[in-house]
C-alpha positions as CSV (number, residue, x, y, z in Angstrom):
1,X,69.8,95.1,92.8
2,X,72.1,96.5,94.8
3,X,74.2,94.6,97.2
4,X,74.9,95.9,100.9
5,X,77.1,94.8,103.4
6,X,75.0,93.8,106.7
7,X,78.0,92.4,108.7
8,X,81.6,92.1,109.4
9,X,83.0,90.4,112.4
10,X,86.4,89.3,113.7
11,X,86.9,85.7,112.4
12,X,90.1,85.1,113.8
13,X,94.2,85.4,112.9
14,X,96.2,84.2,109.9
15,X,99.9,83.8,109.6
16,X,102.3,82.9,107.1
17,X,106.0,83.7,106.1
18,X,104.9,86.2,104.0
19,X,101.5,88.1,105.5
20,X,99.9,88.2,109.1
21,X,96.8,89.7,110.7
22,X,93.4,89.3,112.0
23,X,90.8,88.0,109.4
24,X,87.2,89.2,109.1
25,X,84.1,87.4,108.0
26,X,82.1,89.4,106.0
27,X,78.1,88.7,105.0
28,X,76.7,90.9,102.1
29,X,72.9,90.6,101.4
30,X,71.2,91.5,97.2
31,X,67.6,91.2,97.6
32,X,66.6,88.4,99.9
33,X,69.7,86.1,99.1
34,X,73.1,86.1,101.2
35,X,76.6,85.1,100.7
36,X,79.6,85.3,103.0
37,X,83.5,84.9,103.2
38,X,85.4,83.9,105.9
39,X,88.8,84.5,106.9
40,X,89.5,87.4,105.0
41,X,92.6,89.0,105.4
42,X,91.8,92.8,103.5
43,X,88.6,93.8,103.1
44,X,87.0,97.0,101.1
45,X,83.3,97.4,100.9
46,X,83.4,98.7,97.0
47,X,84.3,94.9,96.3
48,X,80.8,94.3,97.7
49,X,79.2,94.2,94.1
50,X,81.7,92.1,92.2
51,X,82.3,89.6,95.0
52,X,78.7,88.7,95.9
53,X,78.4,86.1,92.9
54,X,82.0,84.8,93.2
55,X,80.7,84.2,96.9
56,X,77.7,82.7,96.0
57,X,79.7,80.3,93.2
58,X,82.0,79.4,96.2
59,X,79.3,78.3,98.2
60,X,77.5,76.1,95.9
61,X,81.0,74.8,94.7
62,X,81.7,73.4,98.2
63,X,84.7,75.8,98.7
64,X,86.0,76.2,102.5
65,X,85.2,79.9,103.9
66,X,81.9,80.6,101.5
67,X,78.3,80.0,102.8
68,X,75.1,81.3,100.6
69,X,71.4,81.5,101.4
70,X,69.8,81.5,98.5
71,X,65.7,82.4,98.5
72,X,64.6,80.0,95.6
73,X,61.0,78.5,94.5
74,X,59.8,80.0,97.8
75,X,62.0,79.1,100.8
76,X,65.7,79.2,101.3
77,X,68.0,77.0,100.1
78,X,71.9,76.8,102.2
79,X,75.1,76.5,100.2
80,X,78.2,75.6,102.1
81,X,79.4,74.8,105.8
């Protein structure tokens, strides 16, 4: 199944001694499943296919900034924040 970008929204601002700029929250969809990453400095839509599974893994592991909503056994299960 193909991954599609369903939302990109402004998320805030990032600053460090090495980089700074606006951040975005990106939400991806594959089939009935969703995954999102908040606070990204750089986003390229071409990365959606490879990012989806990684973001789901991060959300399931409870890493900050990642969420997932997965359709499992006939209902949605939420992971992350």
